[in-house]
C-alpha positions, -999 to 999 in steps of 0.1 A, spaced: 51 -104 467 18 -106 451 25 -74 426 57 -92 414 36 -125 409 12 -103 388 40 -85 367 55 -118 359 21 -131 348 16 -100 327 50 -103 311 45 -142 302 12 -134 286 26 -105 267 55 -126 256 30 -153 243 10 -128 225 42 -117 207 50 -150 200 18 -155 183 21 -125 161 34 -138 129 27 -133 92 5 -157 75 0 -162 40 -33 -173 24 -49 -179 -7 -86 -177 -21 -79 -213 -37 -49 -230 -40 -59 -251 -70 -77 -240 -104 -88 -266 -125 -95 -254 -159 -112 -282 -169 -107 -294 -207 -95 -272 -234 -79 -276 -271 -44 -274 -274 -34 -238 -283 -58 -222 -256 -39 -198 -235 -51 -206 -197 -52 -175 -174 -63 -172 -137 -57 -148 -108 -50 -162 -73 -55 -137 -46 -29 -137 -17 -37 -122 16 -18 -116 47 -38 -133 76 -14 -128 102 -8 -99 124 30 -90 112 42 -78 74 43 -105 49 74 -104 28 70 -124 -5 106 -130 -17 101 -149 -47 76 -166 -72 84 -195 -92 66 -217 -116 70 -251 -133 80 -252 -171 56 -240 -195 36 -218 -168 44 -179 -162 32 -152 -137 32 -114 -140 52 -95 -115 35 -88 -81 24 -50 -77 36 -53 -42 57 -79 -22 52 -67 12 17 -69 26 5 -53 59 -19 -76 78 -52 -78 59 -37 -68 27 -40 -89 -4 -22 -90 -39 -30 -105 -72 -11 -130 -87 -19 -137 -125 -8 -169 -137 -7 -179 -178 -1 -212 -192 -1 -215 -230 -13 -252 -239 2 -252 -273 26 -281 -269 4 -303 -245 -23 -318 -266 -34 -352 -254 -22 -347 -219 -37 -341 -185 -12 -317 -168 -6 -299 -135 14 -267 -135 29 -257 -103 34 -222 -88 56 -218 -58 53 -188 -36 82 -182 -10 75 -158 20 85 -153 57 54 -171 67 71 -193 94 42 -221 90 41 -220 51 76 -209 38 67 -221 4 29 -218 -7 22 -243 -34 -6 -234 -61 -16 -254 -90 -32 -251 -127 -47 -282 -136 -66 -297 -165 -69 -318 -195 -56 -306 -229 -71 -323 -260 -55 -321 -296 -66 -294 -317 -79 -302 -351 -59 -295 -384 -82 -266 -392 -76 -249 -360 -49 -221 -352 -39 -213 -317 -43 -177 -306 -3 -179 -298 3 -188 -333 -17 -161 -348 -1 -137 -324 35 -150 -337 24 -145 -377 4 -115 -372 13 -81 -388 -2 -49 -399 -4 -41 -434 -6 1 -441 -14 16 -473 0 52 -472 -17 64 -505 -48 86 -507 -81 70 -500 -94 72 -535 -61 53 -550 -64 29 -523 -103 21 -529 -93 14 -564 -67 -12 -556 -46 -24 -528 -30 -55 -511 -57 -75 -491 -54 -71 -457 -41 -34 -458 -56 -7 -441 -57 31 -453 -38 54 -433 -24 84 -457 8 94 -455 0 129 -440 -23 115 -412 2 87 -400 16 107 -371 -18 112 -358 -20 73 -355 11 66 -334 -10 61 -301 -30 39 -316 -6 15 -337 3 -16 -319 39 -19 -305 59 -52 -308 40 -62 -340 55 -61 -375 42 -28 -395 46 -31 -430 40 3 -448 36 9 -485 29 37 -513 32 34 -549 73 36 -554 83 30 -518 94 70 -513 71 80 -486 69 46 -470 108 49 -464 102 82 -448 72 67 -428 92 39 -417 119 59 -403 97 81 -386 80 52 -366 113 37 -360 122 70 -341 88 71 -324 93 36 -308 83 13 -333 113 -5 -344 94 -34 -363 80 -6 -388 94 -14 -422 90 -2 -458 79 -23 -487 111 -18 -510 99 -5 -542 64 -2 -532 35 -13 -550 50 -9 -582 78 -35 -573 51 -58 -560 30 -58 -590 60 -60 -612 70 -92 -594 38 -108 -584 12 -92 -608 -22 -89 -591 -16 -117 -567 -31 -106 -532 -45 -73 -549 -80 -62 -543 -94 -40 -567 -125 -21 -570 -139 -45 -597 -135 -75 -572 
C-alpha cells in the first residue's frame, strides 16, 4: 500500500513538473526610447529575443505598426536558452513635429505571452530647409562613370564622375553598388553602350549608357556641369 502511495505521489509530482515545462519568450528591453531626432533620421535598434523557458519556443510572426519595419529573423525556433536578434527600422521622414510610438508584435507559442509587444518611441522635430534626409539622398543617388582613358578624363569630365577606363570595368563588378542607377559615358556613346549591356548581364539592371556620350552632352548643354583641368 505504501509503495502505491509513493508511486502516485511521484506521478503527481512529475505531472506538475511537466506542466511547468513551457516555452517563455523574453526580451532584453521591451521599449527603446530614441530620444529626440530630426525628421529624416532613420532610427535603428536591435531587440534580443530569448527563450527563457524549458521547451522549444516557436515564433510564428513579427508584425509592425505603420512606418516601422523589421528584418527577417535568422531563426524562428529557439531551444531553451537560445536567443535571436530582431532588427527594427523606423524612417522618421514624414513625422516631423510629432512624438511617436511605433509598435512591434511578436507572436509565439509562449502560453503566458502569446503576443509580445515591443516599442520604439521618441520625439521627431522638423528638419531645417537646408537639411536633406539620408533616405532622400539614397533615393536620389546615382553613380556617374567616365569610361575614357585617365589622361582624357583628367582634362575634362562631368562633375561627380569617377574614372573607370572601359578596359578595366569588368574588374570593378564586385565593387559597384547594386540597386543604384549607374550612368556610364565615353566620348561618343559607343563603348558606354557595350559597357551598359555587359553590366546588365552581370546583375546590374540599373546600368545605363549616356546616349551620344560626352559629345552629345556638350552639343546640348555646352560646358554645363563640366570640370576641366583649367578650373
